[in-house]
N, C-alpha and C positions, 0 to 999 in steps of 0.2 A: 421312523420306528427303529428301536434298537436292533430288532431282528425281523426277518421277513414274516414270521408267523403273526406278529402283532399287526403288521400291515394288512395281512389277510383278514384278521379280526375286524380291523377298521373298515375295510372294503365291504365285508359282509354286513356289519352293523349299519352302515350308512348307505347300503345298496349302490355302491359305486362301480359295480361290475356292469358290463354292457348288457343292455336289455336283451332278453331271450337268449342269453349265452349259456345258461345253466342246463346241463343235460347229464343224466346218469351214465355210468359206463355201459349200461345195456340199452342206451338210446332213448330213455324216457325223458320228456321235458319236465323241468322243475320250475314251479311257480311259487314264489315266496309271498305268502300272505302276511306273515309277521316273522322277522328274523329272530325274535326271542329277546330275553333279557341277558345282557352281558354279565357273565359270572367271573369275578376276579379272584375267586377262592378255589378250593378243591372241587373236583367234579367237572362235568362237561362245560364247554366254553360258553354256550348259550342255552338258557332254560326256556321252556314253554314256547317253543317256536311253532308256527303253523305253516305247513308246506303242502302243496299239492304235487304229487309225483305221478305223472301220467293222468289217469282219471280218478285217483284215489287221494283223499285228504288225510294228512297225518298231523298229529299234535305230539310234541315231545322235545327232546334236546338235540343240539347240534354240536359236533366236535370238529375242530379245525387243526390241520397239521401242515407243515411244509411239504412233507412227502408221506405217502400212505403207510410206509413201513414203520413210521414213528408210533402208530397205533399200538402195535405189538411191543415195540421197544419201551414204551411207557407203561406197559402192563395193563392196558385197558381191556384186553381180551380175557383177562381173568378177574376183572373188577366188576362186581354187580352194580356199582354206581353208574356204569356206562351201558347197562341194558336198556336204558330209556332213550338212547341215541337213535334218532330216526333218519339222520343224514350225516355222512362224513364228507367234509370238504377238504381238498388237498391241493396245494400248489402244483404237485406232481403226483399223478396216480401211478404207482408202480407195483401194487399188489391188492388182492381182495382183503377185506377186513371182516372179522366175525366178533360177536360179543361173547360174554361168559356162558351163554346158553348154546353157543355154537351157531347162532343165526347170522347169516350174511347181512351186512348193513349196506343200504344203497349209498353210493358215493359218486361225487362228480368233481371235476377239476375246476378250481377257482383261480382264474387268471388275474394277474395284476396288470391293469392297463399301462401301457408304456408312459403316457404323459403323467399318470399318477406316480409311477416309479421315479421318474425324473424329478418331479416336484418334491417328493418325499426325500430323495437324496440331497437335494439342494437345501431344503428347510432344516433338515436334521443333522447334516454333516458339514455344512459350510462353516467357515471361520468368521463369518460376518455376524456382528452383534444383533442386527435386525435383518434376517435373511429375506423377509417379505417387504423390505423398505421400498423397493421400486413399485410395489403393488398397492401400497396404502393409499396413495393419492387418488387412485381410480375408484375407491370404494364409495358407495352412496353415503352421504352425511347422516341420514337417518339410521343406517345400519351401524355406523361408527359410534354415534353418540348413545344409541340404545345399549350397545355393548359396554361403553364406558360406565354407564349407570350400574350395570351388573357388576363390573369389576370393582367399582368404588365400594359397593356393599360387601363384596367378597373380601376386600382389604380390611374394612372395619370389622368383619366377622373374624378374620384371622387375628387382628389385634385383640379382639374380645377374648379369644382363647388364651392369649398370653396374660391378659389381665385376670382372668378366672384362675389361672395357675398361681398368680400372686395372692389372690383372695384366699385360696386354700392355705397358702403359706402363712398368711397373717390372720387366720381365723375369721375371715369375712370382714375385716376392717377396711373400709373404703378409704379412710384417712391415710392409713399406712400404704395402701396400694398407690394412691395418688402421689404421695410423697416420693415413692421409688420411681414412678413413671415420670414425674416432673423432673426429678434429679437426673435421670438418664437423659432426658431431652435437653437438659442444660449442657450436655456434652456436645450437642450439635453435630452428631455424626461421628467424627473421628475420636472423640473422647466419651462417647456414649457408654461404652462398657465400663470405663473407669468410674464415671459418675454414678452408674447404677451400683457398682461394688461399694462405692463410698456410702450411698444411702443404706445399703444392706448391712454395712458394718456399724452404722450409727442409728439405733432405733429412734423412730420419730418421737417417742414419748420423752426422750432426753432433750430433743430440740424444743419441744413444746414447754418442757419444764423450765427452760431458761429463756422463754419468749419475751421476758421483760428486759433483757439485756442483749443488744445486738453484738456487743463484743464477745459475749460468751457463746452465742450461736456461731459466730465466725470462728472462734477458737475451736469449737467442736468440729466444724467442717474442715478447716485448714489442718488441724491436728490429725484428724482421721485420714486425710489425704496424704499425710506424710510430708506436708509442705512447711512444717514448722521445725523440722530437724535440719540443723545447719549442714549435716552431711548430705541430707536429701537435696538441699539447695545446690551444693557443689555438684551433686550427681546430675541435676537437670542441665547444668552447664556442659558437662562432659557427655551425658547421655548414656553412661555406663554404670550399671549397678555396682560393679566391683570398686568404683572410685568413691563410694559413700564414706563419710567420715566415721571415725571410731570414737566413741564416747569415753568419758573418764573411767568407766567401768571396764573398758576394753572390749565391749560387745558392739557388733555392728547394729546400727539402728537406734542406739542410745543417743542422747543429746550430745552433739560434738562440742568440744571445748571452743569457746568463742575466741576469735583471734583479732587483735587490734587491726584496724584498717578494713575489716569486712563491713561493707555498707549495711548489710542486713543486720548484723549484730549490734550496730550502733543506731538502729532504727527503733525509736521508742515504741511505736505501734507494734512492730514485730515482736519486741521483747514482752510487751503486755500480753499478746496472744500466746506466746510461749508459756508465760507464767500461768495464765488461765487454763491452758490445756493440760499442763502438768497436774494441776489440781483435779480437773474434771476426768482426766484419763485414769487417775488413781481411784477417784470416787466411783466411777462406773466400770472399772476393770476393762477399759477399752484397749483394743489392739489396732494400731494404725496400719494403713496400707503402705506399700512402697511408693514413693513419690514418682518413680520412673514410669508408673502406669499412666500418668497424665502426660500426654504428648504435646509438644510445642512446635516441632518442625513443620514447616509449610503452613503455619497458622498465623493469621494476622494478629497484631497485638490486641485488638479489641475482643478477640476470642481466646486469649490466653486463659488457661485453666484457673489461675489465681483470680482474675477479674470475674470470670464466670461464677466461681465459688462465692465471691463477695456479693455478687448480684443475687445468687440463690439464697444466701444467708439473709439478705435484706428482705427478700420476698417471704421466706418462711417465718422470719421474726415478726413481720408486720401483719401477716395474714391469719395467724392462728389456725383454725380449722378451715383451711383453704377450700377443701372439697365442698363444704356446706355452702360457702359463698358462691361457688360455681353453679350449684343446683338452683340457687335463688334467681340467677340471671337468665335472660331469655334470648339475647341476640349479641352480635359481635360488638356493638357499641357499648354494651354493658360488660362484656368479658374483657375487652382489650385494656381498659384502665386498670384492671387488677394487676397487670404486669408492669405498670409504670412506676416502679419504686426505684429509689436511688440508693446505691450502696453507701457505706460510711465515707466520710469526707476524704479519707486517705486515698480512696480509689478514684477520686476526681482528678488526681494528678499522677496516678500510677497504673500500669498494666500488670506489674509484678512487684514483688518485694524489693525495696531498696533502689529502684531505678525510676527516677522522675520522668514524667511525660507531659505533654501539653495538657492544659486544663480542659476538662469536659464534665458533663453531668455524671458520667459513668453508668447511665441508664442503658437498658436494653433498647436497641434500635427497633424501628417499626417492623423491619423484615424478620428480626429475631423473635419478636412477640407473635408475629403471624405464624412462624414455624411452631412455636409452643402451642398456639391454639389448634393448629392442624394435627400435631402429633401427640398432644396431651389432652387437651380439653375435649375435642371431638370424640376420640376413642373412649375416654372414660364416661362421657355422657351416653354414648351408644351402648356401652357395656352395662352401665347402670340401668338403662331402660330395658335391655334384654333380660337382665337378671331379675328385675323387680316386676316385669310385665307392664311397666309404665312407658308405653310407646311414644308419648310426647317427648321424652328425653331423646329417643332415637331420632325423632323428627328434628329436634333442635340441633343435634349433631350434624345431620345432613344439611340443614339450613345454614349452619355456621360455615361449613365447607363451601357451600354454594355462594356465600357472601364474601369469601376471601379470594384474592387474586391467585392465579396459578403459580405454583412454585417455579423457581428458576434453578435448574440443576442439569447435569449432563444427560440424565435419562430423558427428561422432558424436552431438552434441546434436540435430542436425537429423533424423537417423534415429530417435533416441530419441523425439522428439516425434511422429514418424510411426508409432510402434508397434513398431519393430525395436530391441530392447534387447540389446546385445552382452553376453555372459557373461564374456568374458575378452579379453586383448589380441589373440589370434588373430582374434577376430571383429571387434574394433574396427579392426584393420588391414584386414580384408576390406571393411568399410564405407568406409574411406578409398579403397581400390582401386575400389570400385563408383562412388563419387562422382567421382574423378579420371579414371578410364579410360572411364567410360560416361556418367554423368549430365552432367558438364561438357562433354563432347565430343558430347553428344546421339547417342550410339551405342545408343539404346534398342532398335533392332531386333536387336542382337547380345547383348542382356542377357536373361536368363531372365525377369526381371520384366517388362521391356519387351515381350517376346514374348507374355506372357500378356495384357497390356493391349491390344496390337495385335490379337491374335486373339480378343479378347473372351471369354477363358476365365476361369472363376471358380476 
């Protein structure tokens, strides 16, 4: 817990105090029938508790502090909202407390058991990425996998919120939302933000309008990414925005003057894209991004942004209203082929402009297609099902994730080493949710596993 009072809240809420340990300052035994509902807003800490003090039953609110004098320091003695408090709990009792009516409130000391204190310190303040790592392998399999099911749905619901935000932006157009989501995931993590910005800078309606020409779709995407500016090309080699070329007009970001001997300026395909984009940029009043947004360091050639954009262009050009096609299909064997498109022939021998590579199909690999199904298709199906009340789409999303192999990344590997081995992509997504939403934020008290560790349960 960030501070001791929150730990006291936790102990009270989950009854982690020693049995028969609660006693008021005047010696009356306290029996907790119901600790009440935890209040995270203004007012007493717990609403509608039911407590027997001595031989009398009370129903009302409970307030908790680290020390009794905080009651008055926080102004509760003059606040009518606290007249409903029937019990004051304190880590250290150092004075009597009265409400706004002048009535003395029963109070008792709430001790933090030493083993819980130690476990809380270790979970919340250690520098280990998975502080409960040594504990995980001892957990019952039924407990672990039931928790993973919950986490997987939690992750889909979190992604649904992001998708709904895009829906509001695009006036409830699922085609536009899918286009942005798909583009983001073509960044495959490290370039995700840049690819999303690319999609947001280029309305989907312009892409669809030129769907009969792959060259024009490529020109729109490469041009908007700033990758058709000769200055931008030099910039990617140096990695510094200040080294960008200066165009004939003297303005940074304009088309730089072509120089003899520059492989890219002698590349017919590159020149065709430049010419197409010049026209389309003017036609639609487009403002390109800075090319330095697209990262290449520590990225393998088959994941270079140029090749990924070429693959995305081929997919968008060949698929039309891609989202409608997704809704028509029902299983992984029908969804996977949708991503088996080849980019234009140039990208069969290039990973970037002007530099030849060994020949290949240029297609997305199986692992990349699986990542797109996990991060694009499953969330959009689940969100669509939630939004329209068509639960069979939610079921399809879950079935899709259950049909795919678990992801391979550092987060999943960390849990694997700790003894939690995902059986499919649904469970690997659950582990990513566990790490990002609980472990990294040190929300161990709100995690089922963290609760077991804190409460010293086996």
